[in-house]
N, CA, C, O and the ligand as a Tripos MOL2 file, in Angstrom:
@<TRIPOS>MOLECULE
protein
  233   231    59     0     0
PROTEIN
NO_CHARGES

@<TRIPOS>ATOM
      1 N         -24.7600   -4.0770   -3.6860 N.3       1 MET1
      2 CA        -23.5570   -3.6230   -4.0270 C.3       1 MET1
      3 C         -22.5560   -4.3610   -3.3010 C.2       1 MET1
      4 O         -22.4660   -4.1870   -2.0850 O.2       1 MET1
      5 N         -21.7530   -5.2080   -3.9310 N.am      2 ALA2
      6 CA        -20.6600   -5.9200   -3.1940 C.3       2 ALA2
      7 C         -19.4130   -5.1730   -3.1710 C.2       2 ALA2
      8 O         -19.0140   -4.6420   -4.2080 O.2       2 ALA2
      9 N         -18.8250   -5.0920   -2.1880 N.am      3 VAL3
     10 CA        -17.5330   -4.3570   -1.9120 C.3       3 VAL3
     11 C         -16.3460   -5.4750   -2.0070 C.2       3 VAL3
     12 O         -16.1340   -6.3290   -1.1470 O.2       3 VAL3
     13 N         -15.6200   -5.3040   -3.2130 N.am      4 ARG4
     14 CA        -14.3480   -6.0850   -3.3930 C.3       4 ARG4
     15 C         -13.2660   -5.5340   -2.6990 C.2       4 ARG4
     16 O         -12.6450   -4.6450   -3.2820 O.2       4 ARG4
     17 N         -12.8930   -5.8810   -1.5380 N.am      5 LEU5
     18 CA        -11.8340   -5.3490   -0.8450 C.3       5 LEU5
     19 C         -10.4440   -5.9090   -1.4350 C.2       5 LEU5
     20 O          -9.4200   -5.2250   -1.4320 O.2       5 LEU5
     21 N         -10.5030   -7.0990   -1.8930 N.am      6 PHE6
     22 CA         -9.2300   -7.7180   -2.3780 C.3       6 PHE6
     23 C          -9.4500   -8.5990   -3.5700 C.2       6 PHE6
     24 O         -10.1100   -9.6340   -3.4780 O.2       6 PHE6
     25 N          -8.9220   -8.2110   -4.6490 N.am      7 SER7
     26 CA         -8.8880   -9.1030   -5.9630 C.3       7 SER7
     27 C          -7.5160   -9.1910   -6.4110 C.2       7 SER7
     28 O          -6.7030   -8.2850   -6.2290 O.2       7 SER7
     29 N          -7.2770  -10.2050   -6.9570 N.am      8 CYS8
     30 CA         -5.9440  -10.8310   -7.7030 C.3       8 CYS8
     31 C          -5.5030   -9.8800   -8.6410 C.2       8 CYS8
     32 O          -6.1840   -9.6420   -9.6390 O.2       8 CYS8
     33 N          -4.2770   -9.2290   -8.3950 N.am      9 PRO9
     34 CA         -3.6960   -8.1810   -9.3740 C.3       9 PRO9
     35 C          -3.4610   -8.8900  -10.7020 C.2       9 PRO9
     36 O          -3.2730   -8.2180  -11.7160 O.2       9 PRO9
     37 N          -3.4650  -10.1620  -10.7350 N.am     10 GLN10
     38 CA         -3.1360  -10.9030  -12.1600 C.3      10 GLN10
     39 C          -4.4510  -11.2260  -12.8070 C.2      10 GLN10
     40 O          -4.6890  -10.8460  -13.9530 O.2      10 GLN10
     41 N          -5.3270  -11.9340  -12.0830 N.am     11 CYS11
     42 CA         -6.4280  -12.5000  -12.8360 C.3      11 CYS11
     43 C          -7.7650  -11.9880  -12.3170 C.2      11 CYS11
     44 O          -8.8320  -12.4080  -12.7640 O.2      11 CYS11
     45 N          -7.6730  -11.0250  -11.3150 N.am     12 ASP12
     46 CA         -8.8740  -10.3080  -10.8160 C.3      12 ASP12
     47 C          -9.8600  -11.1750  -10.1820 C.2      12 ASP12
     48 O         -11.0610  -10.9060  -10.1880 O.2      12 ASP12
     49 N          -9.3440  -12.2540   -9.6120 N.am     13 HIS13
     50 CA        -10.0630  -13.1730   -8.9550 C.3      13 HIS13
     51 C         -10.4070  -12.7800   -7.4760 C.2      13 HIS13
     52 O          -9.4830  -12.4750   -6.7230 O.2      13 HIS13
     53 N         -11.6010  -12.7760   -7.0700 N.am     14 MET14
     54 CA        -11.8890  -12.4390   -5.8160 C.3      14 MET14
     55 C         -11.0850  -13.2680   -4.8140 C.2      14 MET14
     56 O         -11.1840  -14.4940   -4.8390 O.2      14 MET14
     57 N         -10.2560  -12.6190   -3.8930 N.am     15 LEU15
     58 CA         -9.3990  -13.4180   -2.9970 C.3      15 LEU15
     59 C         -10.0460  -13.6130   -1.6650 C.2      15 LEU15
     60 O         -10.7230  -12.6980   -1.1950 O.2      15 LEU15
     61 N          -9.9010  -14.6370   -1.0800 N.am     16 ARG16
     62 CA        -10.3400  -14.8690    0.4890 C.3      16 ARG16
     63 C          -9.3560  -13.9620    1.2740 C.2      16 ARG16
     64 O          -8.1670  -13.7710    1.0190 O.2      16 ARG16
     65 N         -10.0160  -13.5010    2.1670 N.am     17 LEU17
     66 CA         -9.2960  -12.5470    3.2890 C.3      17 LEU17
     67 C          -8.2680  -13.3950    4.0480 C.2      17 LEU17
     68 O          -8.6700  -14.3870    4.6570 O.2      17 LEU17
     69 N          -7.0290  -13.0860    4.0530 N.am     18 GLY18
     70 CA         -6.1610  -13.8620    4.9240 C.3      18 GLY18
     71 C          -5.3040  -14.7610    4.0590 C.2      18 GLY18
     72 O          -4.2530  -15.2620    4.4610 O.2      18 GLY18
     73 N          -5.8150  -14.9410    2.8340 N.am     19 SER19
     74 CA         -4.9350  -16.0180    2.1070 C.3      19 SER19
     75 C          -3.7100  -15.4090    1.4430 C.2      19 SER19
     76 O          -3.6880  -14.2660    0.9860 O.2      19 SER19
     77 N          -2.6480  -16.3030    1.4260 N.am     20 ALA20
     78 CA         -1.2800  -15.6850    1.0010 C.3      20 ALA20
     79 C          -1.2370  -15.5460   -0.4820 C.2      20 ALA20
     80 O          -0.5270  -14.6960   -1.0180 O.2      20 ALA20
     81 N          -2.0550  -16.4430   -1.2070 N.am     21 GLN21
     82 CA         -1.9650  -16.4740   -2.5700 C.3      21 GLN21
     83 C          -3.2970  -16.6420   -3.3020 C.2      21 GLN21
     84 O          -4.2540  -17.1120   -2.6870 O.2      21 GLN21
     85 N          -3.4000  -16.3100   -4.4860 N.am     22 CYS22
     86 CA         -4.6030  -16.5420   -5.4080 C.3      22 CYS22
     87 C          -5.1550  -18.0040   -5.3530 C.2      22 CYS22
     88 O          -4.3160  -18.8780   -5.5680 O.2      22 CYS22
     89 N          -6.2510  -18.3460   -5.1370 N.am     23 GLY23
     90 CA         -6.8290  -19.5410   -5.2300 C.3      23 GLY23
     91 C          -7.1010  -19.8180   -6.7200 C.2      23 GLY23
     92 O          -7.5410  -20.9350   -6.9890 O.2      23 GLY23
     93 N          -6.9140  -19.0210   -7.6370 N.am     24 GLN24
     94 CA         -7.2450  -19.3840   -9.0660 C.3      24 GLN24
     95 C          -5.9040  -19.4600   -9.7570 C.2      24 GLN24
     96 O          -5.6600  -20.5220  -10.3300 O.2      24 GLN24
     97 N          -4.9880  -18.4940   -9.7950 N.am     25 CYS25
     98 CA         -3.7070  -18.4620  -10.5370 C.3      25 CYS25
     99 C          -2.5130  -18.5880   -9.6420 C.2      25 CYS25
    100 O          -1.4030  -18.5910  -10.1730 O.2      25 CYS25
    101 N          -2.6170  -18.6890   -8.3810 N.am     26 GLY26
    102 CA         -1.6080  -18.8620   -7.5420 C.3      26 GLY26
    103 C          -0.6580  -17.7710   -7.4030 C.2      26 GLY26
    104 O           0.4420  -17.9960   -6.8990 O.2      26 GLY26
    105 N          -1.0140  -16.5000   -7.8420 N.am     27 ALA27
    106 CA         -0.1180  -15.4090   -7.4070 C.3      27 ALA27
    107 C          -0.1680  -14.9490   -6.1580 C.2      27 ALA27
    108 O          -1.1600  -15.1470   -5.4580 O.2      27 ALA27
    109 N           0.9630  -14.2370   -5.7020 N.am     28 PRO28
    110 CA          0.8800  -13.9060   -4.2430 C.3      28 PRO28
    111 C          -0.0840  -12.7160   -4.2330 C.2      28 PRO28
    112 O          -0.0900  -11.9660   -5.2090 O.2      28 PRO28
    113 N          -0.9230  -12.4890   -3.1660 N.am     29 THR29
    114 CA         -1.8250  -11.5050   -3.0040 C.3      29 THR29
    115 C          -1.2160  -10.2550   -2.3180 C.2      29 THR29
    116 O          -0.2220  -10.3670   -1.6010 O.2      29 THR29
    117 N          -1.7830   -9.1360   -2.5280 N.am     30 PRO30
    118 CA         -1.2620   -7.9510   -1.7810 C.3      30 PRO30
    119 C          -1.0530   -8.1580   -0.2860 C.2      30 PRO30
    120 O          -1.8610   -8.8340    0.3520 O.2      30 PRO30
    121 N           0.1160   -7.5390    0.3520 N.am     31 PRO31
    122 CA          0.2820   -7.6730    1.9040 C.3      31 PRO31
    123 C          -0.8160   -7.3960    2.6580 C.2      31 PRO31
    124 O          -1.0010   -7.9300    3.7520 O.2      31 PRO31
    125 N          -1.7030   -6.4580    2.0790 N.am     32 ALA32
    126 CA         -2.7680   -6.1050    2.9150 C.3      32 ALA32
    127 C          -3.7570   -6.9160    3.1950 C.2      32 ALA32
    128 O          -4.4810   -6.7740    4.1810 O.2      32 ALA32
    129 N          -3.8940   -8.0720    2.1240 N.am     33 ASN33
    130 CA         -4.7900   -9.2320    2.2250 C.3      33 ASN33
    131 C          -4.3510  -10.1550    3.3360 C.2      33 ASN33
    132 O          -5.1610  -10.8270    3.9750 O.2      33 ASN33
    133 N          -3.0060  -10.1710    3.5580 N.am     34 ARG34
    134 CA         -2.3200  -11.1830    4.6050 C.3      34 ARG34
    135 C          -2.4640  -10.7230    6.0350 C.2      34 ARG34
    136 O          -2.2530  -11.4500    7.0060 O.2      34 ARG34
    137 N          -2.8470   -9.4380    6.0940 N.am     35 THR35
    138 CA         -2.8380   -8.8200    7.6250 C.3      35 THR35
    139 C          -4.2400   -9.4850    8.1460 C.2      35 THR35
    140 O          -5.2390   -9.3970    7.4320 O.2      35 THR35
    141 N          -4.2800  -10.0550    9.2260 N.am     36 PRO36
    142 CA         -5.5560  -10.3830    9.8980 C.3      36 PRO36
    143 C          -6.2810   -9.1160   10.4300 C.2      36 PRO36
    144 O          -6.1020   -8.6110   11.5380 O.2      36 PRO36
    145 N          -7.1030   -8.6970    9.4900 N.am     37 THR37
    146 CA         -7.8930   -7.4410    9.7880 C.3      37 THR37
    147 C          -8.8680   -7.6710   10.8860 C.2      37 THR37
    148 O          -9.1910   -6.7390   11.6230 O.2      37 THR37
    149 N          -9.3650   -8.9030   11.0340 N.am     38 HIS38
    150 CA        -10.3530   -9.2450   12.0040 C.3      38 HIS38
    151 C          -9.8830   -8.8960   13.4110 C.2      38 HIS38
    152 O         -10.5130   -8.2620   14.2580 O.2      38 HIS38
    153 N          -8.4900   -9.4980   13.5210 N.am     39 ILE39
    154 CA         -7.7460   -9.4980   14.5830 C.3      39 ILE39
    155 C          -7.6800   -7.9480   15.0970 C.2      39 ILE39
    156 O          -8.0470   -7.5330   16.1970 O.2      39 ILE39
    157 N          -7.1730   -7.2720   14.1220 N.am     40 LEU40
    158 CA         -7.0470   -5.5750   14.2830 C.3      40 LEU40
    159 C          -8.3370   -5.1770   14.6980 C.2      40 LEU40
    160 O          -8.4800   -4.3490   15.5970 O.2      40 LEU40
    161 N          -9.2970   -5.7110   14.1030 N.am     41 GLY41
    162 CA        -10.5210   -4.9550   14.5740 C.3      41 GLY41
    163 C         -10.8760   -5.1400   15.8890 C.2      41 GLY41
    164 O         -11.1280   -4.1790   16.6160 O.2      41 GLY41
    165 N         -10.9250   -6.4160   16.3130 N.am     42 VAL42
    166 CA        -11.2150   -6.5270   17.6760 C.3      42 VAL42
    167 C         -10.1240   -5.9810   18.5990 C.2      42 VAL42
    168 O         -10.4980   -5.5380   19.6850 O.2      42 VAL42
    169 N          -9.0170   -5.9620   18.3460 N.am     43 ALA43
    170 CA         -7.9880   -5.2270   19.1910 C.3      43 ALA43
    171 C          -8.3430   -3.5290   19.2440 C.2      43 ALA43
    172 O          -8.2600   -2.8300   20.2540 O.2      43 ALA43
    173 N          -8.6980   -3.1400   18.0730 N.am     44 GLY44
    174 CA         -9.0430   -1.6530   17.8760 C.3      44 GLY44
    175 C         -10.4610   -1.4570   18.9060 C.2      44 GLY44
    176 O         -10.5870   -0.5090   19.6810 O.2      44 GLY44
    177 N         -11.3020   -2.3690   18.7620 N.am     45 LEU45
    178 CA        -12.5950   -2.1180   19.4970 C.3      45 LEU45
    179 C         -12.3340   -2.2370   21.0780 C.2      45 LEU45
    180 O         -12.8780   -1.4840   21.8860 O.2      45 LEU45
    181 N         -11.4710   -3.2320   21.4210 N.am     46 THR46
    182 CA        -10.9920   -3.3560   22.8740 C.3      46 THR46
    183 C         -10.2740   -2.0190   23.2290 C.2      46 THR46
    184 O         -10.6360   -1.4040   24.2320 O.2      46 THR46
    185 N          -9.3230   -1.5760   22.4810 N.am     47 PHE47
    186 CA         -8.6360   -0.2290   22.8400 C.3      47 PHE47
    187 C          -9.5760    0.7640   22.9750 C.2      47 PHE47
    188 O          -9.4560    1.4620   23.9820 O.2      47 PHE47
    189 N         -10.7160    1.0760   22.0280 N.am     48 ILE48
    190 CA        -11.5670    2.1400   22.1690 C.3      48 ILE48
    191 C         -12.5150    1.9510   23.4840 C.2      48 ILE48
    192 O         -12.9010    2.9130   24.1470 O.2      48 ILE48
    193 N         -12.8060    0.7490   23.7470 N.am     49 CYS49
    194 CA        -13.6880    0.3880   25.0020 C.3      49 CYS49
    195 C         -12.8660    0.7800   26.2090 C.2      49 CYS49
    196 O         -13.4510    1.3640   27.1200 O.2      49 CYS49
    197 N         -11.5610    0.5210   26.3180 N.am     50 ILE50
    198 CA        -10.7250    0.9140   27.4200 C.3      50 ILE50
    199 C         -10.5200    2.3730   27.4190 C.2      50 ILE50
    200 O         -10.4850    2.9560   28.5030 O.2      50 ILE50
    201 N         -10.3800    3.0260   26.3110 N.am     51 LEU51
    202 CA        -10.2320    4.3210   26.4420 C.3      51 LEU51
    203 C         -11.4800    5.0840   26.6960 C.2      51 LEU51
    204 O         -11.4080    6.2020   27.2060 O.2      51 LEU51
    205 N         -12.6730    4.5310   26.3580 N.am     52 ALA52
    206 CA        -13.8000    5.1470   26.9250 C.3      52 ALA52
    207 C         -14.1110    4.8370   28.2550 C.2      52 ALA52
    208 O         -14.8240    5.6230   28.8800 O.2      52 ALA52
    209 N         -13.6660    3.7510   28.8240 N.am     53 ALA53
    210 CA        -13.9420    3.4500   30.3240 C.3      53 ALA53
    211 C         -12.9910    4.2990   31.0580 C.2      53 ALA53
    212 O         -13.3100    4.7510   32.1580 O.2      53 ALA53
    213 N         -11.8290    4.5510   30.5220 N.am     54 ALA54
    214 CA        -10.6810    5.3920   31.0840 C.3      54 ALA54
    215 C         -11.2220    6.8920   31.3330 C.2      54 ALA54
    216 O         -11.1080    7.5640   32.3580 O.2      54 ALA54
    217 N         -11.8120    7.2140   30.1720 N.am     55 LEU55
    218 CA        -12.4640    8.6880   30.1820 C.3      55 LEU55
    219 C         -13.6320    8.9290   31.0820 C.2      55 LEU55
    220 O         -13.7680   10.0150   31.6460 O.2      55 LEU55
    221 N         -14.4180    8.0150   31.2200 N.am     56 PHE56
    222 CA        -15.8090    8.1740   31.8300 C.3      56 PHE56
    223 C         -15.5580    7.8260   33.3810 C.2      56 PHE56
    224 O         -16.3060    8.2670   34.2530 O.2      56 PHE56
    225 N         -14.4950    7.0350   33.6520 N.am     57 LEU57
    226 CA        -14.2690    6.5900   35.0430 C.3      57 LEU57
    227 C         -13.3480    7.4570   35.9000 C.2      57 LEU57
    228 O         -12.8320    7.0840   36.9530 O.2      57 LEU57
    229 N         -13.2060    8.6080   35.3520 N.am     58 ARG58
    230 CA        -12.2080    9.5880   35.8860 C.3      58 ARG58
    231 C         -12.8150   10.0890   37.0260 C.2      58 ARG58
    232 O         -12.2400   10.9350   37.7100 O.2      58 ARG58
    233 ZN         -5.2780  -14.7640   -9.4100 Zn       59 ZN59
@<TRIPOS>BOND
     1     1     2 1
     2     2     3 1
     3     3     4 2
     4     3     5 am
     5     5     6 1
     6     6     7 1
     7     7     8 2
     8     7     9 am
     9     9    10 1
    10    10    11 1
    11    11    12 2
    12    11    13 am
    13    13    14 1
    14    14    15 1
    15    15    16 2
    16    15    17 am
    17    17    18 1
    18    18    19 1
    19    19    20 2
    20    19    21 am
    21    21    22 1
    22    22    23 1
    23    23    24 2
    24    23    25 am
    25    25    26 1
    26    26    27 1
    27    27    28 2
    28    27    29 am
    29    29    30 1
    30    30    31 1
    31    31    32 2
    32    31    33 am
    33    33    34 1
    34    34    35 1
    35    35    36 2
    36    35    37 am
    37    37    38 1
    38    38    39 1
    39    39    40 2
    40    39    41 am
    41    41    42 1
    42    42    43 1
    43    43    44 2
    44    43    45 am
    45    45    46 1
    46    46    47 1
    47    47    48 2
    48    47    49 am
    49    49    50 1
    50    50    51 1
    51    51    52 2
    52    51    53 am
    53    53    54 1
    54    54    55 1
    55    55    56 2
    56    55    57 am
    57    57    58 1
    58    58    59 1
    59    59    60 2
    60    59    61 am
    61    61    62 1
    62    62    63 1
    63    63    64 2
    64    63    65 am
    65    65    66 1
    66    66    67 1
    67    67    68 2
    68    67    69 am
    69    69    70 1
    70    70    71 1
    71    71    72 2
    72    71    73 am
    73    73    74 1
    74    74    75 1
    75    75    76 2
    76    75    77 am
    77    77    78 1
    78    78    79 1
    79    79    80 2
    80    79    81 am
    81    81    82 1
    82    82    83 1
    83    83    84 2
    84    83    85 am
    85    85    86 1
    86    86    87 1
    87    87    88 2
    88    87    89 am
    89    89    90 1
    90    90    91 1
    91    91    92 2
    92    91    93 am
    93    93    94 1
    94    94    95 1
    95    95    96 2
    96    95    97 am
    97    97    98 1
    98    98    99 1
    99    99   100 2
   100    99   101 am
   101   101   102 1
   102   102   103 1
   103   103   104 2
   104   103   105 am
   105   105   106 1
   106   106   107 1
   107   107   108 2
   108   107   109 am
   109   109   110 1
   110   110   111 1
   111   111   112 2
   112   111   113 am
   113   113   114 1
   114   114   115 1
   115   115   116 2
   116   115   117 am
   117   117   118 1
   118   118   119 1
   119   119   120 2
   120   119   121 am
   121   121   122 1
   122   122   123 1
   123   123   124 2
   124   123   125 am
   125   125   126 1
   126   126   127 1
   127   127   128 2
   128   127   129 am
   129   129   130 1
   130   130   131 1
   131   131   132 2
   132   131   133 am
   133   133   134 1
   134   134   135 1
   135   135   136 2
   136   135   137 am
   137   137   138 1
   138   138   139 1
   139   139   140 2
   140   139   141 am
   141   141   142 1
   142   142   143 1
   143   143   144 2
   144   143   145 am
   145   145   146 1
   146   146   147 1
   147   147   148 2
   148   147   149 am
   149   149   150 1
   150   150   151 1
   151   151   152 2
   152   151   153 am
   153   153   154 1
   154   154   155 1
   155   155   156 2
   156   155   157 am
   157   157   158 1
   158   158   159 1
   159   159   160 2
   160   159   161 am
   161   161   162 1
   162   162   163 1
   163   163   164 2
   164   163   165 am
   165   165   166 1
   166   166   167 1
   167   167   168 2
   168   167   169 am
   169   169   170 1
   170   170   171 1
   171   171   172 2
   172   171   173 am
   173   173   174 1
   174   174   175 1
   175   175   176 2
   176   175   177 am
   177   177   178 1
   178   178   179 1
   179   179   180 2
   180   179   181 am
   181   181   182 1
   182   182   183 1
   183   183   184 2
   184   183   185 am
   185   185   186 1
   186   186   187 1
   187   187   188 2
   188   187   189 am
   189   189   190 1
   190   190   191 1
   191   191   192 2
   192   191   193 am
   193   193   194 1
   194   194   195 1
   195   195   196 2
   196   195   197 am
   197   197   198 1
   198   198   199 1
   199   199   200 2
   200   199   201 am
   201   201   202 1
   202   202   203 1
   203   203   204 2
   204   203   205 am
   205   205   206 1
   206   206   207 1
   207   207   208 2
   208   207   209 am
   209   209   210 1
   210   210   211 1
   211   211   212 2
   212   211   213 am
   213   213   214 1
   214   214   215 1
   215   215   216 2
   216   215   217 am
   217   217   218 1
   218   218   219 1
   219   219   220 2
   220   219   221 am
   221   221   222 1
   222   222   223 1
   223   223   224 2
   224   223   225 am
   225   225   226 1
   226   226   227 1
   227   227   228 2
   228   227   229 am
   229   229   230 1
   230   230   231 1
   231   231   232 2
@<TRIPOS>SUBSTRUCTURE
     1 MET1         2 RESIDUE 1 A MET
     2 ALA2         6 RESIDUE 1 A ALA
     3 VAL3        10 RESIDUE 1 A VAL
     4 ARG4        14 RESIDUE 1 A ARG
     5 LEU5        18 RESIDUE 1 A LEU
     6 PHE6        22 RESIDUE 1 A PHE
     7 SER7        26 RESIDUE 1 A SER
     8 CYS8        30 RESIDUE 1 A CYS
     9 PRO9        34 RESIDUE 1 A PRO
    10 GLN10       38 RESIDUE 1 A GLN
    11 CYS11       42 RESIDUE 1 A CYS
    12 ASP12       46 RESIDUE 1 A ASP
    13 HIS13       50 RESIDUE 1 A HIS
    14 MET14       54 RESIDUE 1 A MET
    15 LEU15       58 RESIDUE 1 A LEU
    16 ARG16       62 RESIDUE 1 A ARG
    17 LEU17       66 RESIDUE 1 A LEU
    18 GLY18       70 RESIDUE 1 A GLY
    19 SER19       74 RESIDUE 1 A SER
    20 ALA20       78 RESIDUE 1 A ALA
    21 GLN21       82 RESIDUE 1 A GLN
    22 CYS22       86 RESIDUE 1 A CYS
    23 GLY23       90 RESIDUE 1 A GLY
    24 GLN24       94 RESIDUE 1 A GLN
    25 CYS25       98 RESIDUE 1 A CYS
    26 GLY26      102 RESIDUE 1 A GLY
    27 ALA27      106 RESIDUE 1 A ALA
    28 PRO28      110 RESIDUE 1 A PRO
    29 THR29      114 RESIDUE 1 A THR
    30 PRO30      118 RESIDUE 1 A PRO
    31 PRO31      122 RESIDUE 1 A PRO
    32 ALA32      126 RESIDUE 1 A ALA
    33 ASN33      130 RESIDUE 1 A ASN
    34 ARG34      134 RESIDUE 1 A ARG
    35 THR35      138 RESIDUE 1 A THR
    36 PRO36      142 RESIDUE 1 A PRO
    37 THR37      146 RESIDUE 1 A THR
    38 HIS38      150 RESIDUE 1 A HIS
    39 ILE39      154 RESIDUE 1 A ILE
    40 LEU40      158 RESIDUE 1 A LEU
    41 GLY41      162 RESIDUE 1 A GLY
    42 VAL42      166 RESIDUE 1 A VAL
    43 ALA43      170 RESIDUE 1 A ALA
    44 GLY44      174 RESIDUE 1 A GLY
    45 LEU45      178 RESIDUE 1 A LEU
    46 THR46      182 RESIDUE 1 A THR
    47 PHE47      186 RESIDUE 1 A PHE
    48 ILE48      190 RESIDUE 1 A ILE
    49 CYS49      194 RESIDUE 1 A CYS
    50 ILE50      198 RESIDUE 1 A ILE
    51 LEU51      202 RESIDUE 1 A LEU
    52 ALA52      206 RESIDUE 1 A ALA
    53 ALA53      210 RESIDUE 1 A ALA
    54 ALA54      214 RESIDUE 1 A ALA
    55 LEU55      218 RESIDUE 1 A LEU
    56 PHE56      222 RESIDUE 1 A PHE
    57 LEU57      226 RESIDUE 1 A LEU
    58 ARG58      230 RESIDUE 1 A ARG
    59 ZN59       233 GROUP 0 **** ****
């Protein structure tokens, strides 16, 4: 089961994460597709690690 996170609102073409516009029709992608989620994920993971360390090392 493939999870389609982002598809073009105009032609329903599967969008590459982080691309500003559709590779097929050139329409602008949803703003959520342009946010670097992998960076947010890494930052979130780091934050959780720091939080866990702060809780355990008290
Ligand atoms: Zn498109």
